[in-house]
C-alpha positions as CSV (number, residue, x, y, z in Angstrom):
1,M,-11.3,-89.8,-58.8
2,A,-13.7,-90.3,-61.7
3,E,-17.3,-91.4,-61.3
4,R,-20.1,-92.6,-63.6
5,T,-23.7,-93.6,-63.0
6,V,-25.2,-96.0,-65.5
7,R,-28.3,-98.1,-66.2
8,I,-27.7,-101.9,-66.5
9,G,-28.4,-103.1,-70.1
10,S,-28.3,-106.9,-69.7
11,S,-31.9,-108.2,-69.8
12,H,-31.1,-110.5,-66.8
13,G,-28.9,-108.1,-64.9
14,L,-25.4,-108.8,-63.7
15,H,-25.6,-112.5,-63.4
16,A,-22.6,-114.8,-63.8
17,R,-21.6,-114.2,-67.4
18,P,-21.9,-110.4,-67.6
19,A,-20.5,-110.1,-64.1
20,K,-17.5,-112.2,-65.1
21,L,-16.8,-110.0,-68.2
22,F,-17.1,-106.9,-66.0
23,T,-14.9,-108.0,-63.2
24,Q,-12.2,-109.3,-65.5
25,A,-12.1,-105.9,-67.3
26,A,-12.1,-104.1,-63.9
27,S,-9.2,-106.3,-62.7
28,A,-7.2,-105.9,-65.9
29,S,-7.6,-102.1,-65.9
30,G,-4.9,-101.6,-63.3
31,S,-7.1,-99.0,-61.5
32,K,-8.9,-99.3,-58.2
33,V,-12.5,-99.5,-59.3
34,T,-15.6,-99.7,-57.1
35,L,-19.3,-100.4,-57.9
36,A,-22.3,-99.5,-55.9
37,K,-26.0,-100.2,-56.4
38,G,-28.2,-97.2,-55.6
39,S,-27.0,-95.6,-52.4
40,G,-25.5,-98.8,-51.2
41,K,-21.9,-99.4,-50.0
42,P,-19.3,-99.5,-52.8
43,I,-17.6,-102.9,-53.4
44,N,-14.4,-103.8,-55.2
45,A,-15.5,-104.1,-58.9
46,A,-12.9,-106.8,-59.5
47,S,-14.6,-109.2,-57.1
48,I,-17.0,-111.5,-58.9
49,L,-18.6,-112.5,-55.6
50,G,-19.0,-108.8,-54.6
51,V,-20.6,-107.9,-57.9
52,I,-23.0,-110.8,-57.9
53,S,-23.9,-110.2,-54.2
54,L,-25.2,-106.7,-55.2
55,G,-28.2,-108.3,-56.9
56,V,-28.2,-105.9,-59.8
57,D,-31.1,-106.4,-62.2
58,H,-31.9,-105.1,-65.7
59,G,-32.6,-101.4,-65.5
60,D,-31.0,-100.8,-62.1
61,Y,-28.6,-97.9,-61.7
62,V,-25.1,-98.4,-60.5
63,T,-22.3,-96.0,-59.7
64,L,-18.7,-96.7,-60.7
65,T,-15.7,-94.9,-59.4
66,A,-12.1,-95.3,-60.5
67,D,-8.8,-93.9,-59.2
68,G,-5.7,-93.5,-61.2
69,D,-4.2,-91.7,-64.2
70,N,-6.4,-93.3,-66.8
71,A,-9.6,-93.4,-64.6
72,D,-11.8,-91.8,-67.2
73,K,-10.7,-94.2,-69.9
74,V,-11.2,-97.2,-67.6
75,L,-14.7,-96.0,-66.7
76,D,-15.6,-95.5,-70.3
77,E,-14.7,-99.1,-71.1
78,L,-16.5,-100.5,-68.1
79,V,-19.6,-98.4,-68.8
80,E,-19.8,-99.9,-72.3
81,L,-19.8,-103.4,-70.7
82,L,-22.6,-102.5,-68.3
83,V,-24.9,-100.8,-70.8
84,T,-24.6,-103.7,-73.4
85,D,-27.1,-106.5,-73.3
86,H,-25.0,-109.7,-72.9
87,D,-28.1,-111.9,-72.8
88,E,-29.0,-111.6,-76.5
């Protein structure tokens, strides 16, 4: 299992638009991916409702995990989505 902790780059956090981009990519990855805010319980990263319910704001740290043969590549791609400011 691979894991990454990253700081959210979108200036308004993971609201609807960046959360949609993130969950679509997590779903399309073919890996089981989870997302957790701080020391909170991990949720399914492919669930838009789960991701939005975390209440992730700009500058918050989240931890991603992925399981599968290409877990590191999947996390690299998802991290790029999270550190990018989609609100510009």
